[in-house]
C-alpha positions in Angstrom: 55.8 -12.6 39.2 53.9 -13.6 36.1 56.0 -11.2 34.1 59.3 -12.7 35.3 58.1 -16.2 34.5 56.9 -15.0 31.0 60.3 -13.4 30.3 62.1 -16.5 31.4 60.0 -18.7 29.2 60.7 -16.5 26.1 64.4 -16.5 26.8 64.4 -20.3 27.2 62.4 -20.6 24.0 64.9 -18.5 22.0 67.8 -20.6 23.4 66.2 -23.8 22.3 65.7 -22.5 18.8 69.2 -21.0 18.4 71.1 -23.7 20.3 69.1 -27.0 20.5 70.4 -29.8 22.7 72.4 -32.5 21.0 69.8 -35.2 21.9 67.0 -33.3 20.2 67.2 -34.2 16.5 64.5 -34.2 13.8 63.0 -37.6 12.8 64.5 -38.9 9.5 62.2 -41.0 7.4 63.6 -44.2 5.9 63.3 -43.9 2.1 63.1 -47.0 -0.1 63.1 -46.6 -3.9 63.0 -49.1 -6.7 62.3 -52.9 -6.8 63.5 -55.0 -3.9 64.1 -58.5 -5.2 64.2 -61.3 -2.6 65.7 -64.8 -2.8 62.3 -66.5 -2.8 61.4 -64.5 -5.9 64.6 -65.5 -7.6 64.0 -69.2 -6.7 60.9 -69.1 -8.9 62.8 -68.1 -12.0 63.5 -70.8 -14.6 65.3 -70.6 -17.9 63.0 -70.3 -20.8 60.3 -68.3 -19.0 58.5 -65.6 -21.0 58.9 -61.9 -20.3 55.4 -61.8 -18.9 56.1 -64.6 -16.5 59.3 -62.9 -15.2 57.4 -59.6 -14.9 54.7 -61.3 -12.8 57.3 -62.7 -10.4 59.7 -59.7 -10.1 57.5 -56.8 -11.1 58.1 -54.1 -13.7 61.8 -53.5 -14.2 63.2 -50.1 -13.2 65.5 -49.8 -16.2 65.0 -51.2 -19.7 67.7 -49.9 -22.1 66.1 -49.0 -25.4 69.3 -50.1 -27.2 69.5 -53.4 -25.4 65.9 -54.4 -24.6 67.0 -58.0 -23.9 68.2 -56.9 -20.4 66.1 -55.7 -17.5 67.6 -54.1 -14.4 66.0 -54.0 -11.0 67.5 -51.4 -8.7 66.7 -50.8 -5.1 68.0 -48.1 -2.8 67.2 -47.7 0.9 68.3 -44.7 2.8 68.0 -45.0 6.6 68.8 -42.1 9.0 72.4 -41.9 9.9 73.5 -44.8 7.7 75.0 -45.0 4.2 72.5 -45.9 1.4 71.9 -49.6 0.9 72.0 -50.2 -2.9 71.0 -53.5 -4.5 71.0 -54.5 -8.2 69.5 -57.5 -9.9 69.3 -58.1 -13.7 67.7 -60.5 -16.0 68.6 -61.2 -19.7 66.5 -62.7 -22.5 67.3 -64.4 -25.7 64.4 -63.6 -27.9 61.4 -63.7 -25.5 62.8 -66.3 -23.2 64.7 -65.8 -20.0 68.3 -66.9 -20.4 70.3 -65.5 -17.5 69.9 -63.6 -14.2 72.2 -62.3 -11.5 72.3 -60.3 -8.2 74.3 -60.3 -5.0 73.1 -60.1 -1.4 69.5 -60.9 -1.9 67.5 -60.8 1.3 65.3 -63.8 2.3 62.4 -61.6 3.1 61.4 -57.9 2.7 61.5 -57.5 6.5 65.2 -58.3 6.5 65.9 -55.0 4.7 63.0 -52.8 5.7 62.6 -53.4 9.4 65.2 -52.6 12.1 67.5 -55.3 13.3 65.9 -57.6 15.9 67.9 -56.1 18.8 66.6 -52.6 17.9 62.9 -53.7 17.5 
């Protein structure tokens, strides 16, 4: 009897490895990379701010072009399991050492708006 149960268990184990059920999928980790800029951060920016003041509000930029060091780019990408990547870009430009212009689209109000699941899924 024990032998029969043992053989059945091995056969079941091989079937699960070779043909797993559709509901059994590996966990996919959400991966966020870059600088996530929120609307409250942008609301603190004022024309004429120094580079150090901007860096203290937004953090270190992801991209600084060595040939155009008057522009800083902040890029954020979030990959969630089963969804297309969420890409966000924000940039600031300086004239001399003073902030002159900035722009970005779709800025979240809070980090949790992007990083946490939607309220219905929580």
